[in-house]
Backbone as JSON, one array per atom type, in Angstrom:
{
  "sequence": "MPDGVVAVVRKLLPDNDLGAALAKQLPYARVASGCRCGCATVDLVVDRSAVGPAPQEPGNPVVGEGSIRGVDGQTVGGVILFAGGGYLSCLEVYSFGDEPIAELPDPAVVDP",
  "N": [[-9.64, -18.2, 3.07], [-9.98, -19.41, -0.24], [-9.46, -22.93, -0.83], [-8.15, -23.66, -3.23], [-6.67, -21.38, -3.94], [-4.91, -21.23, -1.77], [-3.5, -23.64, -2.17], [-2.18, -23.2, -4.65], [-0.62, -20.96, -3.99], [1.01, -22.08, -1.98], [2.45, -23.88, -3.56], [4.01, -22.16, -5.04], [5.62, -20.85, -3.23], [8.9, -20.03, -2.13], [11.55, -22.29, -1.12], [12.74, -21.46, 1.46], [13.71, -19.14, 4.11], [12.07, -16.93, 3.63], [9.87, -18.06, 2.23], [8.91, -19.79, 4.24], [8.09, -17.96, 6.21], [6.12, -16.54, 4.8], [4.3, -18.61, 4.38], [3.3, -18.93, 6.95], [1.56, -16.85, 7.03], [-0.68, -17.57, 5.64], [-3.03, -18.67, 7.06], [-4.12, -16.31, 7.94], [-4.76, -14.81, 5.81], [-6.79, -13.37, 3.2], [-8.88, -13.31, 0.28], [-9.09, -10.31, -1.33], [-10.01, -9.01, -3.61], [-10.8, -9.47, -7.1], [-9.59, -9.57, -10.5], [-10.61, -7.19, -12.96], [-10.58, -7.82, -15.62], [-11.4, -10.36, -16.13], [-9.75, -12.47, -15.7], [-8.22, -14.94, -13.51], [-6.78, -13.72, -11.51], [-6.07, -12.67, -8.19], [-6.25, -10.33, -5.52], [-4.59, -10.24, -2.44], [-5.01, -10.0, 1.1], [-3.52, -9.7, 4.22], [-4.05, -10.23, 7.66], [-2.47, -8.12, 9.52], [-2.25, -7.72, 12.2], [-2.23, -10.18, 13.28], [-0.07, -11.68, 12.42], [3.41, -11.44, 11.74], [5.59, -9.61, 9.39], [7.26, -11.1, 6.54], [10.77, -11.8, 5.9], [11.42, -10.07, 3.54], [13.26, -9.04, 0.67], [13.81, -5.64, -0.02], [12.32, -3.94, -2.8], [11.9, -6.09, -4.53], [9.15, -7.46, -5.49], [8.25, -9.94, -6.41], [7.8, -13.2, -5.34], [7.49, -15.79, -6.07], [6.98, -17.88, -8.95], [5.42, -19.5, -11.74], [4.64, -21.82, -14.42], [1.72, -22.6, -16.38], [0.33, -25.58, -17.41], [-1.51, -26.7, -20.22], [-4.23, -28.89, -21.34], [-3.01, -30.37, -23.34], [-0.44, -30.48, -22.51], [1.17, -28.39, -23.2], [2.55, -25.15, -22.46], [0.35, -22.73, -21.33], [0.08, -20.38, -20.02], [0.8, -18.48, -17.06], [1.64, -18.06, -13.54], [2.13, -15.69, -10.97], [3.4, -14.92, -7.83], [3.07, -12.36, -5.55], [4.47, -10.22, -3.02], [4.29, -7.59, -0.67], [6.04, -5.37, 1.34], [6.68, -7.47, 2.97], [4.41, -9.01, 3.18], [1.97, -11.25, 1.83], [0.48, -10.35, -1.25], [-0.65, -10.53, -3.86], [-1.87, -12.85, -6.26], [-1.17, -13.46, -9.35], [-2.62, -14.42, -12.43], [-1.98, -15.3, -15.65], [-2.41, -15.4, -19.25], [-1.09, -16.85, -22.25], [-2.5, -16.7, -24.51], [-5.21, -15.16, -26.41], [-7.48, -15.01, -24.85], [-8.3, -14.53, -21.41], [-7.22, -16.55, -18.6], [-9.72, -17.79, -16.88], [-10.33, -19.23, -14.59], [-8.84, -20.26, -11.56], [-5.91, -22.17, -11.87], [-5.6, -25.73, -11.47], [-3.45, -26.9, -8.95], [-1.9, -29.08, -9.77], [-1.27, -28.66, -12.42], [0.45, -26.6, -12.44], [3.71, -25.54, -12.77], [6.39, -24.79, -10.89]],
  "CA": [[-9.2, -18.12, 1.69], [-10.32, -20.66, -0.93], [-8.42, -23.96, -0.82], [-7.38, -23.62, -4.48], [-5.71, -20.28, -3.85], [-3.89, -21.66, -0.81], [-2.68, -24.7, -2.78], [-1.3, -22.62, -5.66], [0.35, -20.14, -3.27], [1.99, -22.99, -1.35], [3.3, -24.45, -4.6], [4.91, -21.12, -5.55], [6.49, -20.31, -2.19], [10.28, -20.53, -2.18], [11.97, -23.19, -0.04], [13.73, -20.73, 2.25], [13.11, -18.43, 5.24], [10.99, -16.09, 3.11], [8.74, -18.94, 1.97], [8.37, -20.27, 5.52], [7.4, -16.85, 6.86], [4.9, -16.26, 4.04], [3.37, -19.72, 4.64], [2.66, -18.66, 8.24], [0.53, -15.83, 6.83], [-1.85, -18.12, 4.94], [-4.26, -18.74, 7.86], [-4.59, -14.96, 8.22], [-4.93, -14.13, 4.53], [-8.09, -13.51, 2.53], [-8.96, -12.72, -1.05], [-9.71, -8.99, -1.21], [-10.71, -8.69, -4.85], [-10.33, -10.14, -8.3], [-9.26, -8.69, -11.61], [-11.78, -6.8, -13.74], [-10.47, -8.28, -17.01], [-11.98, -11.68, -16.25], [-8.77, -13.51, -15.37], [-8.35, -15.49, -12.16], [-5.91, -13.0, -10.6], [-6.7, -12.21, -6.94], [-5.48, -9.55, -4.56], [-4.61, -10.87, -1.12], [-4.81, -9.15, 2.26], [-3.15, -10.46, 5.41], [-4.31, -9.55, 8.94], [-1.14, -7.79, 10.03], [-2.24, -7.77, 13.66], [-2.16, -11.59, 13.68], [1.18, -12.31, 11.99], [4.41, -10.46, 11.33], [6.04, -9.64, 8.0], [8.34, -12.01, 6.14], [12.01, -11.09, 5.64], [11.48, -9.86, 2.1], [14.21, -8.05, 0.2], [13.13, -4.47, -0.6], [12.43, -3.72, -4.23], [11.59, -7.27, -5.33], [7.85, -7.94, -5.03], [7.96, -11.32, -6.86], [8.35, -14.21, -4.44], [7.38, -17.09, -6.71], [6.29, -17.88, -10.24], [5.35, -20.8, -12.38], [3.92, -21.9, -15.69], [0.49, -23.39, -16.36], [0.22, -26.51, -18.54], [-2.85, -26.99, -20.72], [-4.58, -30.3, -21.45], [-2.07, -31.03, -24.25], [0.89, -30.43, -21.92], [1.85, -27.17, -23.62], [2.4, -24.03, -21.54], [-0.71, -21.84, -21.79], [0.13, -19.15, -19.25], [1.62, -18.55, -15.87], [1.2, -17.49, -12.28], [3.17, -14.97, -10.24], [3.02, -14.59, -6.46], [3.68, -11.11, -5.11], [4.36, -9.77, -1.64], [4.71, -6.21, -0.48], [6.32, -5.09, 2.74], [6.78, -8.72, 3.71], [3.1, -9.66, 3.28], [1.35, -11.71, 0.59], [-0.35, -9.26, -1.76], [-1.36, -10.81, -5.11], [-1.61, -14.04, -7.05], [-1.53, -13.09, -10.73], [-2.79, -15.51, -13.37], [-1.98, -14.72, -17.0], [-2.53, -16.3, -20.38], [-0.32, -16.55, -23.45], [-3.46, -16.58, -25.61], [-6.03, -13.95, -26.47], [-8.48, -15.05, -23.78], [-7.73, -14.7, -20.07], [-7.51, -17.78, -17.86], [-10.78, -17.3, -16.01], [-10.39, -19.99, -13.35], [-7.54, -20.59, -10.97], [-5.51, -23.51, -12.32], [-5.35, -26.79, -10.5], [-2.03, -26.91, -8.63], [-1.23, -30.16, -10.48], [-0.81, -28.2, -13.74], [1.36, -25.46, -12.22], [5.1, -25.95, -12.62], [7.18, -23.65, -10.37]],
  "C": [[-9.55, -19.45, 1.01], [-9.14, -21.65, -0.98], [-7.55, -23.93, -2.07], [-6.33, -22.53, -4.47], [-4.57, -20.68, -2.92], [-2.95, -22.68, -1.44], [-1.72, -24.13, -3.81], [-0.24, -21.75, -4.99], [1.42, -21.02, -2.64], [2.97, -23.56, -2.38], [4.34, -23.44, -5.09], [5.87, -20.57, -4.5], [7.9, -20.88, -2.3], [10.59, -21.39, -0.96], [13.1, -22.52, 0.73], [13.0, -20.01, 3.39], [11.94, -17.55, 4.8], [9.73, -16.92, 2.89], [8.09, -19.44, 3.25], [7.58, -19.18, 6.23], [6.1, -16.51, 6.14], [3.86, -17.36, 4.24], [2.64, -19.52, 5.96], [1.55, -17.62, 8.11], [-0.76, -16.41, 6.24], [-3.11, -18.23, 5.8], [-4.89, -17.37, 8.12], [-4.81, -14.14, 6.95], [-6.34, -14.34, 4.0], [-7.98, -12.89, 1.14], [-9.73, -11.41, -0.91], [-10.52, -8.64, -2.44], [-10.12, -9.5, -5.98], [-10.06, -9.12, -9.38], [-10.51, -8.39, -12.44], [-11.73, -7.32, -15.18], [-11.09, -9.66, -17.22], [-11.0, -12.81, -15.98], [-8.93, -13.92, -13.91], [-7.42, -14.82, -11.15], [-6.69, -12.54, -9.37], [-5.72, -11.39, -6.13], [-5.67, -10.19, -3.2], [-4.36, -9.82, -0.04], [-4.55, -10.04, 3.46], [-3.47, -9.62, 6.64], [-2.97, -9.32, 9.62], [-1.09, -7.76, 11.55], [-2.07, -9.2, 14.17], [-0.82, -12.25, 13.37], [2.13, -11.22, 11.5], [4.82, -10.59, 9.87], [7.15, -10.66, 7.78], [9.6, -11.18, 5.86], [12.26, -10.89, 4.15], [12.51, -8.79, 1.75], [13.46, -6.87, -0.4], [13.35, -4.4, -2.11], [12.14, -4.92, -5.11], [10.26, -7.85, -4.86], [7.52, -9.38, -5.44], [8.62, -12.31, -5.92], [8.26, -15.62, -5.02], [6.66, -16.97, -8.03], [6.32, -19.27, -10.83], [4.59, -20.72, -13.69], [2.7, -22.8, -15.51], [0.46, -24.25, -17.61], [-1.24, -26.71, -18.92], [-3.07, -28.48, -20.83], [-3.63, -31.06, -22.38], [-0.64, -31.01, -23.72], [1.69, -29.19, -22.29], [1.61, -26.06, -22.59], [1.38, -23.04, -22.12], [-0.71, -20.49, -21.07], [1.01, -19.33, -18.04], [0.96, -17.92, -14.66], [2.39, -16.81, -11.62], [2.61, -14.63, -8.86], [3.81, -13.37, -6.02], [3.51, -10.92, -3.61], [4.85, -8.33, -1.58], [4.9, -5.94, 0.99], [6.38, -6.33, 3.6], [5.47, -9.47, 3.87], [2.61, -10.09, 1.89], [0.42, -10.62, 0.07], [-1.14, -9.61, -3.02], [-0.93, -12.16, -5.68], [-2.11, -13.73, -8.46], [-1.59, -14.33, -11.6], [-2.87, -14.89, -14.76], [-1.95, -15.79, -18.06], [-1.58, -15.88, -21.5], [-1.23, -16.36, -24.66], [-4.23, -15.27, -25.54], [-7.04, -13.88, -25.33], [-7.8, -15.23, -22.43], [-8.05, -16.09, -19.5], [-8.46, -17.38, -16.74], [-10.89, -18.04, -14.67], [-8.99, -20.29, -12.86], [-7.14, -21.99, -11.4], [-5.38, -24.48, -11.16], [-3.85, -26.8, -10.21], [-1.24, -28.0, -9.37], [-0.7, -29.74, -11.84], [0.07, -26.96, -13.65], [2.76, -26.0, -11.96], [5.92, -24.75, -12.15], [8.52, -23.53, -11.11]]
}
């Protein structure tokens, strides 16, 4: 998985048992696809034969989220980390403007 994706995912992981279990999945995760709209959202797939599921509460796919600061320090969008069935599934990147955020933000500008 690209280093930038790993860094943003790590920044969004909660500081609890769920976050620790999801972090163990990172070496076995890969980017499966991107979004067709042109944003930097990526779908994630974890090799389930290599690592077990995290203790995720059913019905709540959001495991972490944050805002993205622009060059002027203003919030320009956000990121949401999803998991399904205890496995990392998506890193969504969205914009508050008319144009999508086309590149994954630097973790330094992501505020969980």
